[in-house]
C-alpha positions as CSV (number, residue, x, y, z in Angstrom):
1,T,30.3,-137.3,-125.3
2,T,29.9,-140.2,-127.7
3,Q,27.4,-142.0,-125.4
4,G,25.5,-138.7,-125.0
5,A,25.3,-138.2,-128.8
6,R,24.1,-141.8,-129.3
7,A,21.4,-141.4,-126.6
8,S,20.2,-138.2,-128.3
9,R,20.0,-140.1,-131.7
10,I,17.9,-142.8,-130.1
11,R,15.6,-140.3,-128.5
12,R,15.1,-138.5,-131.8
13,S,14.4,-141.9,-133.6
14,R,11.7,-142.6,-131.1
15,R,9.8,-139.3,-131.7
16,P,6.6,-139.7,-133.8
17,N,6.9,-138.9,-137.5
18,A,4.4,-136.0,-137.8
19,S,3.8,-136.3,-141.5
20,L,3.3,-140.1,-141.4
21,M,1.0,-139.9,-138.4
22,M,-1.2,-137.2,-140.0
23,R,-1.5,-139.3,-143.2
24,T,-2.4,-142.3,-141.2
25,I,-5.1,-140.5,-139.2
26,A,-6.5,-138.9,-142.3
27,L,-6.7,-142.3,-144.0
28,C,-8.5,-143.9,-141.0
29,C,-10.9,-141.0,-141.0
30,A,-11.7,-141.3,-144.7
31,L,-12.3,-145.0,-144.4
32,A,-14.6,-144.5,-141.4
33,S,-16.5,-141.4,-142.6
34,G,-19.0,-143.3,-144.7
35,C,-20.6,-144.9,-141.6
36,E,-19.3,-143.0,-138.7
37,G,-18.9,-139.3,-139.9
38,M,-16.1,-137.1,-138.8
39,A,-15.5,-133.6,-137.6
40,L,-12.6,-131.2,-138.0
41,A,-11.2,-129.5,-134.9
42,R,-9.3,-126.3,-135.0
43,P,-5.5,-126.6,-135.8
44,A,-3.6,-128.2,-133.0
45,A,-0.5,-126.2,-131.7
46,R,0.7,-129.1,-129.6
47,V,0.2,-132.8,-129.6
48,A,1.5,-135.4,-127.0
49,R,1.7,-139.1,-127.3
50,T,0.6,-141.3,-124.4
51,G,-0.2,-145.0,-124.9
52,A,-3.1,-145.4,-127.5
53,R,-3.6,-141.6,-127.9
54,A,-1.4,-139.8,-130.5
55,V,-0.9,-136.2,-130.8
56,V,1.3,-134.3,-133.3
57,T,3.4,-131.2,-132.8
58,G,3.1,-128.6,-135.6
59,R,0.6,-126.7,-137.6
60,A,-1.4,-129.7,-138.6
61,S,-5.2,-130.0,-138.3
62,A,-6.3,-132.4,-135.6
63,V,-9.0,-134.8,-136.6
64,R,-11.6,-136.1,-134.1
65,M,-13.6,-139.2,-134.8
66,V,-17.3,-139.1,-133.7
67,A,-18.5,-142.3,-132.1
68,T,-21.9,-142.5,-133.8
69,R,-23.6,-140.6,-136.5
70,N,-26.5,-139.8,-134.2
71,E,-24.2,-137.4,-132.3
72,L,-23.8,-135.1,-135.3
73,S,-25.8,-132.0,-136.0
74,A,-28.3,-132.0,-138.9
75,F,-25.8,-130.0,-140.9
76,A,-22.9,-132.4,-140.2
77,K,-25.0,-135.4,-141.0
78,K,-25.6,-134.0,-144.5
79,H,-21.9,-133.3,-145.1
80,S,-19.4,-136.1,-144.9
81,V,-16.3,-136.0,-147.1
82,A,-17.8,-138.5,-149.5
83,S,-21.0,-136.5,-150.1
84,F,-19.5,-134.1,-152.7
85,D,-19.2,-135.3,-156.3
86,M,-17.2,-132.3,-157.6
87,D,-17.5,-133.4,-161.3
88,A,-21.2,-133.6,-161.1
89,L,-21.5,-130.2,-159.2
90,V,-19.4,-128.4,-161.8
91,S,-21.3,-130.0,-164.7
92,K,-24.7,-129.2,-163.2
93,T,-26.2,-126.0,-164.6
94,G,-29.2,-123.9,-163.5
95,N,-32.3,-123.1,-165.4
96,A,-31.5,-120.5,-168.0
97,D,-34.8,-118.8,-167.3
98,P,-34.1,-116.2,-164.5
99,T,-37.8,-116.1,-163.6
100,A,-38.1,-119.9,-162.9
101,R,-37.5,-119.7,-159.1
102,S,-39.3,-119.8,-155.8
103,T,-37.5,-116.9,-154.1
104,K,-39.2,-113.6,-155.0
105,I,-37.6,-110.3,-156.2
106,V,-38.9,-107.1,-154.6
107,A,-38.1,-104.0,-156.7
108,T,-38.4,-100.5,-155.4
109,L,-40.0,-98.0,-157.7
110,G,-38.3,-94.6,-158.2
111,P,-37.4,-91.9,-160.8
112,A,-35.8,-94.6,-163.1
113,S,-38.8,-96.9,-163.0
114,F,-42.0,-94.8,-162.6
115,D,-43.2,-94.9,-166.2
116,E,-45.3,-97.6,-167.7
117,A,-42.7,-98.8,-170.2
118,M,-40.1,-99.4,-167.5
119,I,-42.6,-101.1,-165.3
120,R,-43.4,-103.5,-168.2
121,K,-39.7,-104.3,-168.7
122,L,-39.3,-105.0,-165.0
123,V,-42.2,-107.4,-164.9
124,E,-40.9,-109.1,-168.0
125,A,-37.4,-109.3,-166.3
126,G,-38.9,-111.1,-163.3
127,V,-40.1,-108.7,-160.6
128,N,-42.6,-110.4,-158.3
129,I,-43.3,-107.5,-155.9
130,F,-43.1,-103.7,-156.4
131,R,-42.2,-101.6,-153.4
132,L,-43.9,-98.3,-153.0
133,N,-41.6,-96.2,-150.7
134,S,-43.7,-93.8,-148.7
135,S,-40.6,-91.9,-147.6
136,H,-40.7,-90.3,-151.1
137,R,-44.4,-90.2,-151.7
138,R,-45.7,-87.2,-153.6
139,G,-49.4,-86.2,-154.0
140,G,-51.1,-88.3,-156.7
141,Q,-48.0,-90.4,-157.4
142,F,-49.1,-93.7,-155.9
143,E,-52.6,-93.1,-157.1
144,A,-51.2,-93.3,-160.7
145,L,-48.7,-96.1,-160.1
146,V,-51.0,-98.7,-158.6
147,P,-53.4,-98.9,-161.5
148,T,-50.5,-98.9,-164.0
149,I,-48.9,-101.9,-162.3
150,R,-52.3,-103.7,-162.2
151,K,-52.8,-103.0,-165.9
152,V,-49.3,-104.2,-167.0
153,S,-49.6,-107.3,-164.8
154,A,-52.9,-108.2,-166.4
155,E,-51.7,-107.6,-169.9
156,L,-48.6,-109.8,-169.4
157,G,-50.5,-112.5,-167.5
158,K,-48.1,-112.4,-164.6
159,K,-49.0,-112.0,-160.9
160,V,-47.3,-109.0,-159.5
161,E,-47.8,-108.0,-155.8
162,L,-47.5,-104.6,-154.1
163,L,-45.7,-103.7,-150.9
164,G,-46.4,-100.3,-149.2
165,D,-43.4,-99.2,-147.1
166,L,-44.2,-96.8,-144.2
167,Q,-41.4,-94.4,-143.3
168,G,-41.6,-94.7,-139.5
169,P,-40.1,-92.3,-136.9
170,K,-36.8,-91.0,-138.5
171,F,-34.7,-88.6,-136.4
172,R,-32.9,-85.7,-138.1
173,C,-31.0,-82.6,-137.1
174,A,-32.3,-79.2,-138.2
175,N,-30.6,-77.1,-140.9
176,V,-26.9,-76.2,-140.3
177,A,-26.2,-72.5,-140.4
178,S,-22.8,-72.8,-142.0
179,E,-22.2,-76.2,-143.6
180,P,-20.5,-78.3,-142.6
181,M,-20.5,-77.8,-138.8
182,M,-17.2,-79.4,-137.7
183,L,-17.3,-81.7,-134.8
184,A,-13.8,-82.4,-133.4
185,A,-13.0,-85.7,-131.6
186,G,-12.9,-85.0,-127.9
187,A,-14.9,-81.8,-128.1
188,T,-18.1,-81.3,-126.0
189,V,-21.3,-80.4,-128.0
190,K,-24.8,-79.8,-127.0
191,M,-27.9,-81.5,-128.5
192,A,-31.2,-80.0,-127.8
193,L,-34.8,-79.5,-129.1
194,Q,-35.3,-76.2,-130.9
195,T,-36.2,-73.1,-128.9
196,S,-37.8,-71.6,-132.0
197,E,-38.8,-73.0,-135.4
198,D,-36.0,-71.2,-137.3
199,E,-33.2,-72.1,-134.9
200,T,-30.3,-73.8,-136.8
201,C,-27.4,-76.0,-135.8
202,A,-24.4,-73.7,-135.0
203,D,-21.5,-73.1,-132.5
204,G,-21.3,-76.6,-131.1
205,R,-25.0,-76.9,-130.7
206,I,-27.1,-79.6,-132.6
207,V,-30.8,-78.9,-132.6
208,L,-33.8,-80.9,-133.6
209,A,-37.3,-79.8,-134.5
210,H,-40.1,-80.6,-132.0
211,T,-42.0,-83.7,-133.0
212,K,-43.6,-86.3,-130.7
213,E,-40.9,-88.8,-131.7
214,Q,-37.9,-86.4,-131.4
215,D,-39.1,-85.0,-128.1
216,A,-39.2,-88.6,-126.7
217,M,-35.7,-89.4,-128.1
218,V,-34.0,-86.3,-126.6
219,R,-35.8,-86.7,-123.3
220,G,-35.1,-90.4,-123.1
221,L,-31.3,-90.3,-123.5
222,T,-29.2,-90.9,-120.4
223,V,-25.5,-90.5,-119.6
224,G,-23.3,-93.1,-121.3
225,M,-25.6,-93.7,-124.3
226,S,-24.2,-93.3,-127.8
227,V,-25.5,-91.0,-130.4
228,L,-24.7,-91.6,-134.1
229,L,-24.9,-88.9,-136.8
230,D,-25.1,-89.2,-140.5
231,D,-25.6,-93.0,-140.7
232,G,-22.8,-93.6,-138.2
233,A,-20.2,-91.4,-139.8
234,M,-19.9,-89.5,-136.6
235,K,-20.3,-90.7,-133.0
236,M,-20.9,-89.0,-129.7
237,R,-21.6,-90.2,-126.2
238,V,-23.9,-88.5,-123.7
239,S,-21.9,-87.0,-120.8
240,K,-24.4,-84.7,-119.0
241,R,-28.1,-83.6,-118.9
242,N,-28.6,-79.9,-118.7
243,S,-32.4,-79.9,-118.8
244,P,-35.3,-82.1,-120.1
245,D,-34.7,-80.7,-123.6
246,E,-30.9,-80.5,-123.7
247,I,-28.0,-82.8,-123.2
248,E,-24.2,-82.6,-123.6
249,C,-22.2,-85.1,-125.5
250,V,-18.5,-85.8,-126.0
251,V,-17.5,-86.4,-129.6
252,E,-15.8,-89.8,-130.1
253,V,-15.6,-89.8,-133.9
254,G,-15.6,-86.4,-135.5
255,G,-16.6,-85.1,-138.9
256,G,-18.6,-82.4,-140.7
257,L,-22.3,-82.3,-139.9
258,K,-24.7,-81.1,-142.7
259,S,-28.3,-80.1,-142.7
260,R,-31.1,-82.7,-142.1
261,K,-28.7,-85.6,-141.4
262,G,-30.0,-88.7,-139.7
263,I,-29.5,-89.4,-136.0
264,N,-29.5,-92.9,-134.5
265,V,-29.6,-93.9,-130.8
266,P,-28.9,-97.7,-130.7
267,D,-29.0,-97.9,-126.8
268,L,-32.4,-96.4,-126.4
269,Q,-35.8,-98.1,-126.8
270,I,-37.8,-94.9,-127.6
271,D,-41.1,-94.4,-125.8
272,C,-43.1,-93.4,-128.8
273,S,-45.5,-94.9,-131.4
274,A,-44.1,-96.7,-134.4
275,L,-46.7,-94.8,-136.5
276,T,-46.1,-91.1,-137.1
277,A,-48.7,-88.7,-138.3
278,K,-47.3,-89.1,-141.8
279,D,-47.4,-92.9,-141.5
280,I,-51.1,-92.8,-140.5
281,D,-51.8,-90.7,-143.5
282,D,-49.8,-92.9,-145.8
283,A,-51.3,-96.1,-144.4
284,T,-54.8,-94.7,-144.6
285,F,-54.3,-94.3,-148.4
286,L,-52.4,-97.6,-148.9
287,L,-55.0,-99.6,-147.2
288,T,-57.5,-98.6,-149.9
289,Q,-55.3,-100.0,-152.6
290,D,-55.7,-103.7,-152.0
291,L,-52.0,-104.2,-151.2
292,D,-50.4,-107.5,-150.6
293,Y,-47.9,-106.3,-147.9
294,I,-47.4,-103.3,-145.7
295,A,-43.9,-102.7,-144.2
296,L,-43.6,-100.9,-140.8
297,S,-40.3,-99.1,-140.2
298,F,-38.3,-98.9,-136.9
299,V,-40.4,-101.4,-135.1
300,Q,-39.2,-102.0,-131.5
301,K,-41.8,-104.2,-129.8
302,G,-45.0,-106.2,-130.4
303,S,-47.3,-103.3,-129.5
304,D,-46.0,-101.4,-132.5
305,I,-47.5,-104.1,-134.7
306,Q,-50.8,-103.9,-132.8
307,E,-51.0,-100.2,-133.6
308,L,-51.2,-101.0,-137.3
309,I,-53.7,-103.8,-136.7
310,D,-55.8,-101.3,-134.7
311,L,-55.6,-98.8,-137.6
312,M,-56.9,-101.5,-140.0
313,D,-59.7,-102.3,-137.6
314,A,-60.6,-98.6,-137.4
315,Q,-60.6,-98.3,-141.1
316,G,-62.8,-101.3,-141.5
317,V,-60.4,-103.4,-143.6
318,P,-61.8,-106.9,-143.7
319,K,-59.7,-109.4,-141.8
320,N,-59.7,-111.8,-144.7
321,N,-58.4,-109.1,-147.1
322,R,-55.7,-107.4,-145.2
323,P,-52.1,-106.9,-146.4
324,L,-49.5,-109.0,-144.7
325,I,-47.7,-106.9,-142.0
326,I,-43.9,-106.9,-142.5
327,P,-42.0,-105.2,-139.7
328,K,-38.5,-103.9,-140.7
329,I,-36.0,-105.1,-138.2
330,E,-33.5,-102.3,-137.9
331,K,-33.0,-101.6,-134.2
332,P,-31.4,-103.7,-131.4
333,A,-34.7,-103.4,-129.4
334,A,-36.5,-105.2,-132.2
335,L,-33.9,-108.1,-132.0
336,R,-34.5,-108.3,-128.3
337,N,-38.3,-108.4,-128.8
338,I,-38.3,-110.4,-132.0
339,D,-40.5,-113.2,-130.7
340,E,-43.3,-111.0,-129.6
341,I,-43.0,-109.0,-132.9
342,L,-43.2,-112.2,-135.0
343,A,-46.2,-113.5,-132.9
344,L,-48.3,-110.5,-134.2
345,A,-46.7,-109.9,-137.6
346,D,-46.9,-111.9,-140.9
347,G,-43.2,-111.9,-141.6
348,L,-40.1,-109.6,-141.3
349,M,-37.7,-107.7,-143.4
350,V,-34.0,-107.8,-142.5
351,A,-33.4,-104.1,-143.1
352,R,-29.6,-104.1,-143.0
353,G,-29.2,-100.3,-143.6
354,D,-30.2,-98.9,-140.2
355,L,-29.6,-102.2,-138.5
356,G,-25.9,-101.9,-139.6
357,V,-25.7,-98.4,-138.2
358,E,-27.3,-99.2,-134.9
359,L,-25.9,-102.7,-134.3
360,G,-22.5,-102.5,-136.1
361,L,-21.9,-103.7,-139.7
362,E,-19.8,-106.7,-138.6
363,R,-22.7,-108.1,-136.6
364,V,-25.4,-107.9,-139.3
365,P,-24.5,-111.2,-141.2
366,F,-25.1,-113.4,-138.1
367,F,-28.3,-111.7,-137.2
368,Q,-29.5,-112.0,-140.8
369,K,-29.3,-115.8,-140.4
370,V,-31.0,-115.7,-137.0
371,L,-33.9,-113.6,-138.2
372,I,-34.5,-115.6,-141.4
373,A,-34.3,-118.9,-139.3
374,K,-36.9,-117.5,-136.9
375,A,-39.2,-116.5,-139.7
376,N,-38.8,-119.9,-141.4
377,K,-39.6,-121.7,-138.1
378,A,-42.7,-119.6,-137.6
379,G,-43.8,-120.1,-141.2
380,K,-43.7,-116.4,-141.9
381,F,-42.4,-114.4,-144.9
382,A,-38.8,-113.2,-144.8
383,I,-37.4,-110.4,-147.0
384,T,-33.6,-109.6,-147.1
385,A,-32.9,-106.0,-148.1
386,T,-30.3,-103.2,-148.5
387,Q,-27.4,-102.9,-150.9
388,M,-27.8,-106.4,-152.4
389,L,-26.6,-105.3,-155.9
390,E,-25.7,-101.7,-154.9
391,S,-23.0,-101.2,-157.5
392,M,-25.6,-101.7,-160.2
393,I,-27.0,-98.2,-159.4
394,G,-24.2,-96.9,-161.6
395,A,-22.8,-100.0,-163.3
396,E,-24.2,-102.7,-165.7
397,T,-22.7,-105.6,-163.7
398,P,-22.4,-106.2,-159.9
399,T,-19.4,-107.1,-157.8
400,R,-18.7,-110.8,-157.0
401,A,-19.3,-110.0,-153.3
402,E,-22.8,-108.7,-154.1
403,V,-23.7,-111.8,-156.1
404,A,-22.4,-113.9,-153.2
405,D,-24.6,-111.8,-150.8
406,V,-27.7,-112.6,-152.8
407,A,-26.9,-116.3,-153.0
408,N,-26.1,-116.5,-149.3
409,A,-29.5,-114.9,-148.5
410,V,-31.1,-117.7,-150.5
411,F,-29.0,-120.3,-148.7
412,D,-30.1,-118.7,-145.4
413,G,-33.7,-119.4,-146.4
414,T,-35.0,-116.0,-147.3
415,D,-38.4,-115.9,-149.2
416,A,-37.5,-112.7,-151.1
417,V,-34.6,-110.4,-151.8
418,M,-35.0,-106.7,-152.5
419,L,-33.6,-104.1,-154.9
420,S,-33.6,-100.5,-153.6
421,G,-31.6,-97.9,-155.5
422,E,-30.7,-100.4,-158.1
423,S,-34.3,-100.3,-159.5
424,A,-35.3,-96.9,-158.2
425,V,-32.4,-94.8,-159.7
426,G,-30.1,-97.3,-161.3
427,V,-28.7,-97.1,-164.9
428,N,-30.4,-100.4,-166.0
429,P,-33.1,-101.6,-163.6
430,P,-34.2,-104.6,-165.8
431,E,-30.7,-106.0,-165.9
432,A,-30.4,-105.7,-162.1
433,V,-33.6,-107.8,-161.9
434,R,-32.3,-110.4,-164.4
435,M,-28.9,-110.6,-162.6
436,M,-30.6,-111.2,-159.3
437,G,-32.9,-113.8,-160.9
438,R,-29.9,-115.7,-162.4
439,T,-28.2,-115.7,-159.1
440,I,-31.2,-117.0,-157.3
441,V,-31.8,-119.8,-159.8
442,E,-28.2,-121.0,-159.4
443,A,-28.4,-120.7,-155.6
444,E,-31.7,-122.6,-155.4
445,L,-30.0,-125.4,-157.4
446,H,-27.7,-126.1,-154.5
447,A,-29.7,-124.6,-151.6
448,E,-30.5,-128.0,-150.0
449,M,-26.9,-128.9,-149.8
450,V,-26.1,-126.1,-147.4
451,R,-29.2,-126.1,-145.2
452,P,-29.7,-125.9,-142.4
453,S,-27.2,-123.1,-141.9
454,I,-28.2,-122.3,-138.3
C-alpha cells in the first residue's frame, strides 16, 4: 500500500502543470506575434503531451502558431495582438459634424415629413437621398414633393438626390368575413383564387383576388412548399392540389388572419413579371422627374432588371441621363441569381424586411455581409435598409442594438443606410437623421480597422 501511494504521488508530480503551461504558451505567442502572427483555435477540451508537442487538459484556449505571416488571411494580417493601442482608441473622437461622412443617409418621406418645413430640417440634419415610396403614392403627391425638394436643396446649397421605390408584386389575401379568421395548428385549410370579386376569406378557406401575379403564385405552388401569412406570423405547408386555382395546406404555426394581410412563398420562384401594372404607371411618372435612383421590389432574376431597362428604352429616357437601377434583394431566388442581377443593375438594396420573412431572421446578418461584399467588388452602390433605428418611430433615442446595427453596416462596407418609418411617421425625423449621422461618423473613424469583414 505504501509503495502504491508513493507511485501515485510520482505519477501526479510528472503531470503537466496546466496553468504554468498555458502562461508559457501565451508568452511565447506574444513574443512571436510581431513577426509571425498568431491565431486562436476553439477551446480545447482535451490535451495530450507527446515529446515536443504539449496539450493541456481543461477549459483553456489552445493557441496555434502560424509558420509565416503569408499564410494569414487579409483580416488576420491586419489584426495581431500588438495592433491595438487601447488608450489611443479610447481617446480618439469622431468629427462632431454628423454630416461630415462618406456613407449616405436615405430618408423615406411620409406623413411626418411631407411638408416643406420638415424637408428643410431633414436636409439640414444631413439627409443625402429622399425615398419616394410608390406603395403609398397618391394622385398629385409626388408631383408636389419633387419640386419642393429641389427648391430646398438649391436654397441650402446642398446636393440632395431622389430615389423612387416601385412596389413590385405583393401578394395579399382578400378581406376576411369575420376577423380574425382563426387558423389552428394542425388544421387543414384551403387557399384559392376568388370565384367572384366579392368572395371573402371564411370557414377555413383563404382566397386571393385575381391578378396576373397572384394567379401565377397560386398555380405555381407544389406539395411541400411553405406559405407564410402576415409577415411570417403564421405558417402553412402545401399538402394537396385540388385544381389549378385551389390548394390545401396544413397549418404549422397558427394564429388569427385579418383582411389584406401579406402572403410570402419563399420556396417558389414565381413565373411573373417584376413590374406590375401599377409599377409601370409609377415608373412612367418617376422617369419624367430626373431621379437619381429607381428601386425595383421583389426582384428574382436578371431578366427582371431588363424589363425596367426596356421600359426606359420605350419611354425614350437618354442612356446618359437614367436613374441608377437598385434591385431590392428580398427573396431567396434573388440570392441564388445575384450575379446575373448585379451584372445588369447599378447596385442593390439589402431589403431586410421581406428577406427576413422569406429567408429566416437569423440568416439575414450573414447574407447582408455577402450582398454588400458583392456590390463592393462589382463597384456598385449598396443600400442597407429596414428597422435600422426602428424604435425612433416612437422614441427620441434608439436602442444600443440599433446603433450597433448602423455601425456594423458601415463596417460591412455599405454605401448608404436607410430610414423608413423613423422619417416617414416618426416623432422626431431630424433627430433620427442626426443620430444616424453621428453613428456613421464614429463607425467610419474605425472602419478600416475591421475591414475586410468577409
